[in-house]
mmCIF file of the N, C-alpha and C atoms, coordinates in Angstrom:
data_MODEL
# 
_entry.id   MODEL 
# 
loop_
_atom_site.group_PDB 
_atom_site.id 
_atom_site.type_symbol 
_atom_site.label_atom_id 
_atom_site.label_alt_id 
_atom_site.label_comp_id 
_atom_site.label_asym_id 
_atom_site.label_entity_id 
_atom_site.label_seq_id 
_atom_site.pdbx_PDB_ins_code 
_atom_site.Cartn_x 
_atom_site.Cartn_y 
_atom_site.Cartn_z 
_atom_site.occupancy 
_atom_site.B_iso_or_equiv 
_atom_site.pdbx_formal_charge 
_atom_site.auth_seq_id 
_atom_site.auth_comp_id 
_atom_site.auth_asym_id 
_atom_site.auth_atom_id 
_atom_site.pdbx_PDB_model_num 
ATOM 1   N N  . UNK A 1 1  ? -79.884  45.583 -89.352  1.00 0.00 ? 1  UNK A N  1 
ATOM 2   C CA . UNK A 1 1  ? -78.823  45.481 -90.340  1.00 0.00 ? 1  UNK A CA 1 
ATOM 3   C C  . UNK A 1 1  ? -78.464  44.014 -90.598  1.00 0.00 ? 1  UNK A C  1 
ATOM 4   N N  . UNK A 1 2  ? -78.623  43.185 -89.578  1.00 0.00 ? 2  UNK A N  1 
ATOM 5   C CA . UNK A 1 2  ? -78.351  41.763 -89.776  1.00 0.00 ? 2  UNK A CA 1 
ATOM 6   C C  . UNK A 1 2  ? -79.349  41.162 -90.756  1.00 0.00 ? 2  UNK A C  1 
ATOM 7   N N  . UNK A 1 3  ? -80.631  41.518 -90.624  1.00 0.00 ? 3  UNK A N  1 
ATOM 8   C CA . UNK A 1 3  ? -81.638  41.003 -91.551  1.00 0.00 ? 3  UNK A CA 1 
ATOM 9   C C  . UNK A 1 3  ? -81.380  41.485 -92.963  1.00 0.00 ? 3  UNK A C  1 
ATOM 10  N N  . UNK A 1 4  ? -80.868  42.688 -93.091  1.00 0.00 ? 4  UNK A N  1 
ATOM 11  C CA . UNK A 1 4  ? -80.512  43.193 -94.413  1.00 0.00 ? 4  UNK A CA 1 
ATOM 12  C C  . UNK A 1 4  ? -79.346  42.390 -94.989  1.00 0.00 ? 4  UNK A C  1 
ATOM 13  N N  . UNK A 1 5  ? -78.372  42.112 -94.165  1.00 0.00 ? 5  UNK A N  1 
ATOM 14  C CA . UNK A 1 5  ? -77.204  41.336 -94.606  1.00 0.00 ? 5  UNK A CA 1 
ATOM 15  C C  . UNK A 1 5  ? -77.622  39.927 -95.039  1.00 0.00 ? 5  UNK A C  1 
ATOM 16  N N  . UNK A 1 6  ? -78.609  39.349 -94.345  1.00 0.00 ? 6  UNK A N  1 
ATOM 17  C CA . UNK A 1 6  ? -79.085  38.008 -94.682  1.00 0.00 ? 6  UNK A CA 1 
ATOM 18  C C  . UNK A 1 6  ? -80.057  37.998 -95.851  1.00 0.00 ? 6  UNK A C  1 
ATOM 19  N N  . UNK A 1 7  ? -80.512  39.175 -96.284  1.00 0.00 ? 7  UNK A N  1 
ATOM 20  C CA . UNK A 1 7  ? -81.390  39.266 -97.444  1.00 0.00 ? 7  UNK A CA 1 
ATOM 21  C C  . UNK A 1 7  ? -82.873  39.262 -97.135  1.00 0.00 ? 7  UNK A C  1 
ATOM 22  N N  . UNK A 1 8  ? -83.252  39.406 -95.858  1.00 0.00 ? 8  UNK A N  1 
ATOM 23  C CA . UNK A 1 8  ? -84.668  39.407 -95.494  1.00 0.00 ? 8  UNK A CA 1 
ATOM 24  C C  . UNK A 1 8  ? -85.317  40.780 -95.651  1.00 0.00 ? 8  UNK A C  1 
ATOM 25  N N  . UNK A 1 9  ? -84.538  41.836 -95.611  1.00 0.00 ? 9  UNK A N  1 
ATOM 26  C CA . UNK A 1 9  ? -85.059  43.188 -95.804  1.00 0.00 ? 9  UNK A CA 1 
ATOM 27  C C  . UNK A 1 9  ? -84.143  43.949 -96.747  1.00 0.00 ? 9  UNK A C  1 
ATOM 28  N N  . UNK A 1 10 ? -84.688  45.020 -97.314  1.00 0.00 ? 10 UNK A N  1 
ATOM 29  C CA . UNK A 1 10 ? -83.909  45.918 -98.169  1.00 0.00 ? 10 UNK A CA 1 
ATOM 30  C C  . UNK A 1 10 ? -83.967  47.305 -97.560  1.00 0.00 ? 10 UNK A C  1 
ATOM 31  N N  . UNK A 1 11 ? -82.954  48.086 -97.818  1.00 0.00 ? 11 UNK A N  1 
ATOM 32  C CA . UNK A 1 11 ? -82.920  49.443 -97.297  1.00 0.00 ? 11 UNK A CA 1 
ATOM 33  C C  . UNK A 1 11 ? -82.518  50.406 -98.399  1.00 0.00 ? 11 UNK A C  1 
ATOM 34  N N  . UNK A 1 12 ? -83.158  51.590 -98.374  1.00 0.00 ? 12 UNK A N  1 
ATOM 35  C CA . UNK A 1 12 ? -82.772  52.637 -99.313  1.00 0.00 ? 12 UNK A CA 1 
ATOM 36  C C  . UNK A 1 12 ? -81.961  53.721 -98.598  1.00 0.00 ? 12 UNK A C  1 
ATOM 37  N N  . UNK A 1 13 ? -81.537  53.421 -97.384  1.00 0.00 ? 13 UNK A N  1 
ATOM 38  C CA . UNK A 1 13 ? -80.779  54.386 -96.601  1.00 0.00 ? 13 UNK A CA 1 
ATOM 39  C C  . UNK A 1 13 ? -81.593  54.985 -95.470  1.00 0.00 ? 13 UNK A C  1 
ATOM 40  N N  . UNK A 1 14 ? -82.907  55.111 -95.678  1.00 0.00 ? 14 UNK A N  1 
ATOM 41  C CA . UNK A 1 14 ? -83.784  55.665 -94.647  1.00 0.00 ? 14 UNK A CA 1 
ATOM 42  C C  . UNK A 1 14 ? -84.837  54.671 -94.183  1.00 0.00 ? 14 UNK A C  1 
ATOM 43  N N  . UNK A 1 15 ? -85.380  53.914 -95.116  1.00 0.00 ? 15 UNK A N  1 
ATOM 44  C CA . UNK A 1 15 ? -86.487  53.010 -94.818  1.00 0.00 ? 15 UNK A CA 1 
ATOM 45  C C  . UNK A 1 15 ? -86.102  51.572 -95.157  1.00 0.00 ? 15 UNK A C  1 
ATOM 46  N N  . UNK A 1 16 ? -86.759  50.656 -94.443  1.00 0.00 ? 16 UNK A N  1 
ATOM 47  C CA . UNK A 1 16 ? -86.567  49.241 -94.707  1.00 0.00 ? 16 UNK A CA 1 
ATOM 48  C C  . UNK A 1 16 ? -87.850  48.680 -95.300  1.00 0.00 ? 16 UNK A C  1 
ATOM 49  N N  . UNK A 1 17 ? -87.725  47.689 -96.164  1.00 0.00 ? 17 UNK A N  1 
ATOM 50  C CA . UNK A 1 17 ? -88.880  46.983 -96.707  1.00 0.00 ? 17 UNK A CA 1 
ATOM 51  C C  . UNK A 1 17 ? -88.548  45.493 -96.742  1.00 0.00 ? 17 UNK A C  1 
ATOM 52  N N  . UNK A 1 18 ? -89.582  44.674 -96.622  1.00 0.00 ? 18 UNK A N  1 
ATOM 53  C CA . UNK A 1 18 ? -89.390  43.229 -96.615  1.00 0.00 ? 18 UNK A CA 1 
ATOM 54  C C  . UNK A 1 18 ? -89.104  42.716 -98.015  1.00 0.00 ? 18 UNK A C  1 
ATOM 55  N N  . UNK A 1 19 ? -88.260  41.728 -98.095  1.00 0.00 ? 19 UNK A N  1 
ATOM 56  C CA . UNK A 1 19 ? -87.981  41.080 -99.374  1.00 0.00 ? 19 UNK A CA 1 
ATOM 57  C C  . UNK A 1 19 ? -88.761  39.766 -99.420  1.00 0.00 ? 19 UNK A C  1 
ATOM 58  N N  . UNK A 1 20 ? -88.920  39.179 -100.585 1.00 0.00 ? 20 UNK A N  1 
ATOM 59  C CA . UNK A 1 20 ? -89.635  37.905 -100.669 1.00 0.00 ? 20 UNK A CA 1 
ATOM 60  C C  . UNK A 1 20 ? -89.000  36.800 -99.822  1.00 0.00 ? 20 UNK A C  1 
ATOM 61  N N  . UNK A 1 21 ? -87.751  36.918 -99.528  1.00 0.00 ? 21 UNK A N  1 
ATOM 62  C CA . UNK A 1 21 ? -87.061  35.892 -98.734  1.00 0.00 ? 21 UNK A CA 1 
ATOM 63  C C  . UNK A 1 21 ? -87.613  35.782 -97.311  1.00 0.00 ? 21 UNK A C  1 
ATOM 64  N N  . UNK A 1 22 ? -88.278  36.825 -96.827  1.00 0.00 ? 22 UNK A N  1 
ATOM 65  C CA . UNK A 1 22 ? -88.837  36.804 -95.475  1.00 0.00 ? 22 UNK A CA 1 
ATOM 66  C C  . UNK A 1 22 ? -89.897  35.710 -95.334  1.00 0.00 ? 22 UNK A C  1 
ATOM 67  N N  . UNK A 1 23 ? -90.473  35.271 -96.434  1.00 0.00 ? 23 UNK A N  1 
ATOM 68  C CA . UNK A 1 23 ? -91.466  34.201 -96.402  1.00 0.00 ? 23 UNK A CA 1 
ATOM 69  C C  . UNK A 1 23 ? -90.869  32.882 -95.911  1.00 0.00 ? 23 UNK A C  1 
ATOM 70  N N  . UNK A 1 24 ? -89.572  32.719 -96.032  1.00 0.00 ? 24 UNK A N  1 
ATOM 71  C CA . UNK A 1 24 ? -88.909  31.509 -95.552  1.00 0.00 ? 24 UNK A CA 1 
ATOM 72  C C  . UNK A 1 24 ? -89.039  31.352 -94.041  1.00 0.00 ? 24 UNK A C  1 
ATOM 73  N N  . UNK A 1 25 ? -89.185  32.445 -93.312  1.00 0.00 ? 25 UNK A N  1 
ATOM 74  C CA . UNK A 1 25 ? -89.237  32.391 -91.857  1.00 0.00 ? 25 UNK A CA 1 
ATOM 75  C C  . UNK A 1 25 ? -90.450  31.610 -91.357  1.00 0.00 ? 25 UNK A C  1 
ATOM 76  N N  . UNK A 1 26 ? -91.587  31.719 -92.017  1.00 0.00 ? 26 UNK A N  1 
ATOM 77  C CA . UNK A 1 26 ? -92.778  31.021 -91.580  1.00 0.00 ? 26 UNK A CA 1 
ATOM 78  C C  . UNK A 1 26 ? -93.086  29.760 -92.354  1.00 0.00 ? 26 UNK A C  1 
ATOM 79  N N  . UNK A 1 27 ? -92.272  29.437 -93.335  1.00 0.00 ? 27 UNK A N  1 
ATOM 80  C CA . UNK A 1 27 ? -92.574  28.305 -94.205  1.00 0.00 ? 27 UNK A CA 1 
ATOM 81  C C  . UNK A 1 27 ? -92.590  26.970 -93.450  1.00 0.00 ? 27 UNK A C  1 
ATOM 82  N N  . UNK A 1 28 ? -91.653  26.741 -92.564  1.00 0.00 ? 28 UNK A N  1 
ATOM 83  C CA . UNK A 1 28 ? -91.589  25.462 -91.852  1.00 0.00 ? 28 UNK A CA 1 
ATOM 84  C C  . UNK A 1 28 ? -92.863  25.228 -91.045  1.00 0.00 ? 28 UNK A C  1 
ATOM 85  N N  . UNK A 1 29 ? -93.350  26.246 -90.373  1.00 0.00 ? 29 UNK A N  1 
ATOM 86  C CA . UNK A 1 29 ? -94.584  26.113 -89.608  1.00 0.00 ? 29 UNK A CA 1 
ATOM 87  C C  . UNK A 1 29 ? -95.777  25.910 -90.530  1.00 0.00 ? 29 UNK A C  1 
ATOM 88  N N  . UNK A 1 30 ? -95.903  26.744 -91.542  1.00 0.00 ? 30 UNK A N  1 
ATOM 89  C CA . UNK A 1 30 ? -97.058  26.661 -92.430  1.00 0.00 ? 30 UNK A CA 1 
ATOM 90  C C  . UNK A 1 30 ? -97.107  25.352 -93.207  1.00 0.00 ? 30 UNK A C  1 
ATOM 91  N N  . UNK A 1 31 ? -95.968  24.794 -93.528  1.00 0.00 ? 31 UNK A N  1 
ATOM 92  C CA . UNK A 1 31 ? -95.954  23.544 -94.275  1.00 0.00 ? 31 UNK A CA 1 
ATOM 93  C C  . UNK A 1 31 ? -96.333  22.358 -93.394  1.00 0.00 ? 31 UNK A C  1 
ATOM 94  N N  . UNK A 1 32 ? -96.256  22.504 -92.072  1.00 0.00 ? 32 UNK A N  1 
ATOM 95  C CA . UNK A 1 32 ? -96.604  21.407 -91.169  1.00 0.00 ? 32 UNK A CA 1 
ATOM 96  C C  . UNK A 1 32 ? -98.061  21.461 -90.719  1.00 0.00 ? 32 UNK A C  1 
ATOM 97  N N  . UNK A 1 33 ? -98.754  22.566 -90.936  1.00 0.00 ? 33 UNK A N  1 
ATOM 98  C CA . UNK A 1 33 ? -100.157 22.729 -90.523  1.00 0.00 ? 33 UNK A CA 1 
ATOM 99  C C  . UNK A 1 33 ? -101.065 22.423 -91.703  1.00 0.00 ? 33 UNK A C  1 
ATOM 100 N N  . UNK A 1 34 ? -102.011 21.543 -91.493  1.00 0.00 ? 34 UNK A N  1 
ATOM 101 C CA . UNK A 1 34 ? -102.973 21.229 -92.541  1.00 0.00 ? 34 UNK A CA 1 
ATOM 102 C C  . UNK A 1 34 ? -104.028 22.323 -92.593  1.00 0.00 ? 34 UNK A C  1 
ATOM 103 N N  . UNK A 1 35 ? -104.454 22.722 -93.769  1.00 0.00 ? 35 UNK A N  1 
ATOM 104 C CA . UNK A 1 35 ? -105.447 23.797 -93.893  1.00 0.00 ? 35 UNK A CA 1 
ATOM 105 C C  . UNK A 1 35 ? -106.736 23.530 -93.127  1.00 0.00 ? 35 UNK A C  1 
ATOM 106 N N  . UNK A 1 36 ? -107.185 22.275 -93.104  1.00 0.00 ? 36 UNK A N  1 
ATOM 107 C CA . UNK A 1 36 ? -108.443 22.001 -92.409  1.00 0.00 ? 36 UNK A CA 1 
ATOM 108 C C  . UNK A 1 36 ? -108.295 22.130 -90.894  1.00 0.00 ? 36 UNK A C  1 
ATOM 109 N N  . UNK A 1 37 ? -107.088 21.926 -90.346  1.00 0.00 ? 37 UNK A N  1 
ATOM 110 C CA . UNK A 1 37 ? -106.871 22.126 -88.911  1.00 0.00 ? 37 UNK A CA 1 
ATOM 111 C C  . UNK A 1 37 ? -106.918 23.610 -88.565  1.00 0.00 ? 37 UNK A C  1 
ATOM 112 N N  . UNK A 1 38 ? -106.422 24.440 -89.437  1.00 0.00 ? 38 UNK A N  1 
ATOM 113 C CA . UNK A 1 38 ? -106.425 25.879 -89.200  1.00 0.00 ? 38 UNK A CA 1 
ATOM 114 C C  . UNK A 1 38 ? -107.826 26.468 -89.376  1.00 0.00 ? 38 UNK A C  1 
ATOM 115 N N  . UNK A 1 39 ? -108.697 25.796 -90.111  1.00 0.00 ? 39 UNK A N  1 
ATOM 116 C CA . UNK A 1 39 ? -110.033 26.327 -90.377  1.00 0.00 ? 39 UNK A CA 1 
ATOM 117 C C  . UNK A 1 39 ? -110.986 26.117 -89.190  1.00 0.00 ? 39 UNK A C  1 
ATOM 118 N N  . UNK A 1 40 ? -110.714 25.136 -88.354  1.00 0.00 ? 40 UNK A N  1 
ATOM 119 C CA . UNK A 1 40 ? -111.571 24.914 -87.192  1.00 0.00 ? 40 UNK A CA 1 
ATOM 120 C C  . UNK A 1 40 ? -111.233 25.895 -86.087  1.00 0.00 ? 40 UNK A C  1 
ATOM 121 N N  . UNK A 1 41 ? -112.274 26.352 -85.343  1.00 0.00 ? 41 UNK A N  1 
ATOM 122 C CA . UNK A 1 41 ? -112.012 27.307 -84.252  1.00 0.00 ? 41 UNK A CA 1 
ATOM 123 C C  . UNK A 1 41 ? -111.267 26.673 -83.098  1.00 0.00 ? 41 UNK A C  1 
# 
């Protein structure tokens, strides 16, 4: 319910679904990693 209040999920009363705002949670990490570093094993 806290995530719903913050706008990260939506609820229809029975089910929850992610909202586009949930992408903010991983943005700080993803913006600091260079694509070529992630491509190497």
